[in-house]
N, C-alpha and C positions, 0 to 999 in steps of 0.2 A: 778219580769221584768215590772210588770204592774205598782208597786209602783213605780219603778225607771224611768219610761216613762212620769207618772204624775207629779214627781218632778222636771225633766226635762223641761218637758211643763211649771210649774209653774216659775222654775228659768227664763226661756226664755221671758215669759210673764213680768216678774218682768223688767228685763233688758230693752226690747222695752218699755215699759211705762217711765222708767226712761230717754232712751235718747229720746224719745217722746218728752218729756218736756225740754230738753237740748240741741238736735242737729238742728244745723241751718237747715240742709238740709230736715230732717222731717218736716220742717216750710212749705213744698211744700204740704204736705198732713193737715196738722194743718190749715192751712190758710185758706183752700176753700171746704175741705171736713168734713164729722160728723163724729162723732163714728161707724156709721154702717160700713164706708168704711174701717175704720183701724179697725174693727171687723175683714173683709173679709180678709186684710192683716194678721192678724194673725193666721186665721185660713189656710192660704196657705202657712205659713213660715213652711221650711223644719227643721228638727232636726238640731242643730248645736253646737256647744259649742263658749264661749265668744270669739269674737275675735275683734279685733281694728276697723274693718269694717264688722258687721253683717249684714244679708242680708237687713232689711228693711233701712237702712242708706246708705250701697252700693246702692241700686234702686233707693234713692232719690239724691246719688249725679249722678248717672247715668242721670237719668231726667235732674238734672241740666247741666249736662255734653252736653247734647245732644242740649240744649237750648241757650246755650252760643254761642258768635262768637269763642273765641278761646275754640273748642273743646277737646283738647290735653288732657290727661291723666293727664300730668305733671301738667296743669292748676288747673284741680279739685282736685289734690291731696296738693296743694299750697295751696287752698282756706279753705281745711279741717285744715289744719296745721294752719294756721292763725284762724279760727275759736275756734279751740282748745285752741289756746293761748291767746285769747281775752276772754275765757270764763273760763279761771282760772283750766283749764283741763291738765293733763300729755302730755307734748307734743309728736309728731308723726316724725316719718322720714318722708323726702320730696320726697324718693324713690317711683316710683309707683308702684314697684312687688305688694304689699301686697294687694292693689287695685285692679291692673289688674287679681292678682287671685282670689279677692273676687267676679269682675264681672265673670269669668268663672264658680265660683261656683252656680250663680244665677241660681234656675230654670226657663225653660224657660216657662214651663206651668204657675209657677206663674205670671208672666208678662203678658203672653196670657189671664189668666183667669180673672185677675184684672182688665185687659181693657176690656175685654167683658162683666163684669159685672158691671161694671161702667156705659158703653154705654148703656145698655140693662135698667139700673135702672133709666138713666135718658130720654130713651125711651118710659117705662112705666109708668112712672110720668110726661107726659106732660099733662097739662091740655086739656080736651075736644075740646074747642075752637082754639085748634093748629090745630086741625086735620082736615082731609078734609071728609067732610059730615060724622062725627065720625069714619072714617077709621084710622087707621094707614100708612102712605104711607115711603116706603123704596125706596133706590134708588142705584142700581148696577152700577158699571164703571171699569176701569180697567187702569191700568198704569205702568210704568215701570221706575226703580232707576238703578244707578250705584253704581261701590265698587270699592277699592283698587285693582290695578293689583297685585295677591299673586296665588301662586300656589292653596292653598285650595278654594278661591274664583271661578279661573277659573274652576275647577274639580266639582263643584256644580253649579255652574252658567256661562257657558260659554260664549263668549262675542260673537258676532255679527259674521255671517259666511261669511261677506265682508270683513270684517277684518282681516289682516296680523298680526299673533303671535308677540305679544310684543308690538304690536301698539294699541290693543282695552282696553276696559274695560270690566270685567265681569259685567252681567249686570241679574237682573231678574223682572218678570212680576208680578203683584198684581192685584187682584180683592177685592173689597171691599163694604160692603154692608152699608148704612149710614141712618140715620132718617131724613125725611124731616124737621120735626118739630123743633127739636133741634138740629142736626146738628152732634150728636154724632156717633160714629164709632160703630157699630155693631158686625161685625167680618170682619175677611179678611182672603184669601187664598195667597199664597206665593209658585210660583215655577220657573222653569226655564224659560228663553224666549222664548227659541226654542225647538224644541224635543217633543218625545211622552208624550201626557196629559200637554204638557207647552201652550196649549190657553186658552183663555179666558172663553169658556164655561166649560171645564172641571175644571177648577180653580173654576167657580161660581158652579157648580155641587158637590163639596168637600163641601161647607158652606151652600146649598140650606136650611138645616132644619134650618137655623135661622129664614124663613119665616114660617109664623102662620098661619091659618086659618083668613078671614076677613081683612089680610093687601091687599096693592096694591103696587105693583112693578114698577117703573119706570126705564125704560132701553132704549140704544140705537138699531139700528138694529141688531145688531151681536146677541143678544140673541135670540130676536122671532125665534125661532126656532120650530118646530111642538112636537119634546120630553120634552122639558123645558114648553112649555106652557101647555102641557097636564097634567105632574107632578102636576103642580102648579093646575091646576083646580080642580085636585081629590084631593088636599090639602086645597082646599075653598078658594085660594089666586088668587086674580083677578090681570092681567097684563097690562099697557096701554107701549106701543114700536112703534117706526116706523118700516113699514114693511120692512121685510128679504130683503137684496137686491136681491137674486135670485128669489123672487116670486113676484117684482116691475110688471114685467113685464105682467105676469099672472092675475093680478086684472082687473075686469071687473065688474062696476059697475052697468051693467044692469042685472048681474046675482044674482041669491039670492032674499032675504027678503029684500024690499027697506024701508028704515028709512027716507031718506030725498035726497038732492042734494049731489050724490057722498058720500052716506052713506048707508050701507048694511050689512045684517048678513047672512054669508054662512057656510056652513057645508064641513070643508077641511080635504081630506082622507088621512089616514097615509100612510106614503110613502112607496115605494114598496119595495124596498132593505133596507136591516139594516145597521144602521151605524158599521164602524168597532170596536167603542170604545163601544158599548153595545152587551150585552148578548145577547141570542137566547131568555133566558127566558125571559128577560126584554122586549123583542119586542116585544113577542107572549103577554104578559102582557098590554102592551101598548093600548088606546083604537084605534079603528078602525078610528075614525073620531073624530073631536072637533067641537064644533060651535065657531066661532068668528067674529065680529064686523070690518067692513074695514069702513075709511074713512078719507076724504083728507081735508087737513087743515093747512093753512101755505105754501102750496106748498109740503108739506109732506103727504102720505100715513099712515097711523098709525094703529094698531090693537090692538083690545083691547078683553079681557072677559066680559066686562062692556056691554050687548047687550041691554039693557032699552033703549028706549031714553028719554022716561021722567023722571027717577030716575037718567040717568045719560046725559044729553044734549051735543049737540057736542061742543058746545061753551064754557062748562065747560071741557069737557075733552081737548080741546085747550090750557085753561088756565092752567090746570094742567100739563101737559105734558110741559109746558115751564119753569117749576120749576125745572125740570130736570138738567137745567143747574146750580142748585146750587150744585151737587158734582163734576163740574167741579171747581166751586170754593174752596170746602174742599179739593180738590187735591191739587190744588195752596195752601192754605195755611200750608198742610202739607209740601209740597215738598219745593215752593220757601221760603213762611213767617219763617216756622220753619225751614229750612234747610236740609231736608231729600233726596233731589234730587241727592246729592252724599254722599253716605254713607262712614266711616270712619273705620269700624272693619276688621281687616287683614285675621280673618279665618271666614268660612262659618258658625260654630255655633256660633259665636258671633256676626256675620250680622244679624240672626234672632233676638236675642236678642235687638240689635241695633233698629231694624225697629218696632218690638213692644213695647219697650222703647219710641221711639215716637209717637206711635198711643195711648199710654197711657198718655204721656204728651199732647197730642191733647184732648185725651175725658176728662183730669183735667180741661183744658184751658175753654172746651164746657161746663162742669158742674159751671165755676165761671159764663160765659154769661148767663144760664140759671138760677142760683140765680140773676144776676143782672135783667133781665127780668121778672121774678116774679115780683120782686121787686118793678119795675116801671112801670109794668103792658104794658110790650111792646113785640113784638115777638123777639126770640135770634136771627135770622138771619137779624133783622135791626141793629143789632150792630157789630162794627167793630172787627174783628177777631185780626189783627194786633194791634189794639188799647188797646184790652184785653191782648194780650201778654208781651206787653211793659209794661202795670202798673202789670201786672203779675209777670214780674221778677224784675222790681223795687221793690215790696212788699216783697220779699223773700231776700231782703238784709237788710232788718232792723235789730235791733237789741232788741226793745223793744218788749215786748209780744202783742199780737192783743186781742182787747176786742170785745163786741158787738155794741160800738159805732163806733170804728175804721173801723169794719168789713162791716157795713152799708153803711159808708161812700164812704168806697173802692167802694163798688158795685154802688152804684151812680155814681162813677167817672169813671165807665166801659161803664153804658148807657148814657154816655153824648154823644160819638161819633158813629154818625148812620150812616148807609150806605144807600143812596139814589138808591130808584128805578129808573132802567133804562130798561125798556120793550125794546125789539129790539135793543138794542144795539149791535152795529157791529162794531169789531176795528180789522186791519190787522194783520196778525202775521209776523209782522218784525220788526227790530228794528231800530233806526236812528244813536246810537251812534256805530260806527266803531272799530273794535278790533284791539289791537296792530298788528303793521307790521311785527310779526315774523313767519319765517318760518314754515309750522306741520314738526313735526316728522315722517318724512316717514321710518325710521330704529328702533331696538330697542334701547332701551337707552343706556344700556352697550356696544352695538356696536359703539354707536355717541361718547360715553367716550372715547373709545380707538382709533376713528379716531381723535378727537381732542386732546387727548395726542399724539400721533405719529405726527401730522399736531406741533404742537408747540416745541417738541424735535426736527425735522427737521431743524425749523426754528433755535432754538438758537445753532445748528451744523452750 
């Protein structure tokens, strides 16, 4: 039995390597990744028999599909058929059934672990000069995405309560952790938009193992809670966040140890009542008080566990927190630039795979940006993400193999488009262009069709 398993693995490895050299879609990996990543993919491969769409090729097609303007399965299968035809390989059918079943067989853990592995590799390999005073800085933030209105999606990710049945769209909430230096996505939690355990804090607690001793966390006010800060302090992790809204009025700079103008250190006592989500054992284990620094900068009251004013001056902390806006740009890159704001899959299981495939593609692009930045000697966040994505999509359409000279030139092209620094930029959240004057759908679509049909039939009579 063991010998048979080894033979199966050997055959799979041989097949994967053959397709790696001849498949158009695996160029996504070959173009910008090293053998180390490919070895990681191979280690995550499930046992499978030889098919038209093996896991590696299916994943590559899935990535290409998510980044295409036409995200239909028919479009990507057509591309596969043309690629096989032009590569003198046996032709395949343009029916989508085989590819759709291959996507369903893709293990979610494979995509998720590969995404986290790549993100953490980028995070760990950032040069020291990219870090803040030698510390790795991680940013947390949440967002939402919508998906097709199907019974499966509605059951797992119900629409918002204020929407009538048949008129809204299923929606899920996500909380992600990104690296400030490289922009890579390190981990993410996905859940319902509403209901028990659907808030951002609960999702963050499910992935807080991603924080390690010596890290610094940047986040907005919603995460600045007593128990989260206490757990991070015990783990040797520092935080820098805006003061929680429920404590802003109680902030009094005349109390505590004064460090400067509107800058002091206080001991914050544990809440008297246990939160509903916390067990009694966990509540008892929490420290009775935590030591925090509060200061006012830029019209905001900030809290941090970095209490030494000499090692961490107030002005330096203010500049560091301003970089929290980078995560908003990362979310924009994933949702708007890459198109993840509206998902395409019809079932809740495939929705999770689609989300993680988007995030894997995002990390692959971030890897390209990091390679380009290291080659030219600049910071990755000074490179335009959209410019890199456009070049990246153009590069995978080539038919000739890539050599080191072409790859170096490709990375230099990426570095040519820089993002200018615009501190203090303020833009209204409004659009100038008016939408088309179509009425809103106020009844379920099936009922609207029936009404139109009866209306036209009555006219014809």
